[in-house]
C-alpha positions in Angstrom: -0.2 0.3 0.2 2.7 2.2 -0.6 1.5 5.6 -2.4 3.9 7.1 -4.8 5.6 10.8 -4.4 3.5 12.1 -6.9 0.3 10.4 -6.2 0.3 12.2 -2.2 0.8 15.5 -4.4 -2.3 14.9 -6.4 -4.4 14.6 -3.4 -3.5 18.0 -2.1 -3.2 20.2 -4.5 -6.5 21.7 -5.5 -8.0 21.3 -8.6 -9.2 24.3 -11.0 -13.2 24.1 -9.7 -12.0 23.7 -5.7 -9.9 26.6 -7.2 -13.1 28.6 -8.9 -15.1 27.9 -6.0 -12.7 29.0 -3.5 -12.8 32.4 -5.6 -16.3 32.7 -5.7 -17.0 32.4 -1.6 -14.0 34.7 -1.4 -16.0 37.4 -4.1 -19.3 36.5 -1.9 -17.6 37.8 1.7 -16.0 40.7 0.2 -19.8 41.6 -0.7 -21.0 41.1 1.8 -18.7 43.0 4.0 -19.1 45.8 1.3 -22.6 45.7 1.8 -22.2 45.9 5.6 -20.3 49.1 5.4 -22.2 50.4 3.3 -25.8 50.1 5.5 -23.3 51.2 8.4 -22.2 54.4 6.5 -25.5 54.9 5.8 -27.0 54.6 9.4 -23.8 57.2 10.9 -24.7 59.2 8.4 -28.1 59.4 9.0 -27.5 59.7 13.0 -25.3 62.1 12.0 -28.0 64.6 10.2 -30.3 64.0 13.0 -27.8 65.4 15.5 -26.9 68.0 13.1 -30.5 69.6 13.1 -30.8 69.6 17.3 -27.8 71.1 17.3 -28.9 74.0 15.3 -32.0 74.3 17.0 -30.8 74.5 20.6 -28.2 77.0 18.7 -30.9 78.6 17.8 -32.0 78.8 21.1 -35.5 76.7 20.1 -37.4 75.0 23.0 -38.6 71.5 21.4 -35.3 70.4 19.5 -35.6 67.0 20.8 -39.4 66.5 20.2 -40.2 65.4 16.9 -42.9 67.2 15.3 -46.5 66.5 15.5 -49.0 66.5 12.8 -51.7 69.4 12.4 -54.4 68.8 13.7 -53.3 65.9 16.3 -53.3 66.7 19.6 
């Protein structure tokens, strides 16, 4: 049951299908990371916009800066 060195190395090398699958998996991981970063950037920008609006209101000596605006006719 002695295998030659060539037969042992043959099982260690990746074939083209395995390489293509690994490349596809890496690309999907990178795409998922990019999507998470984009969503995090959008959430952060929205939070910063809200903080900026509250800050502007406070600098203008507003009295109800933290309260969301109530629709007209609703009490």
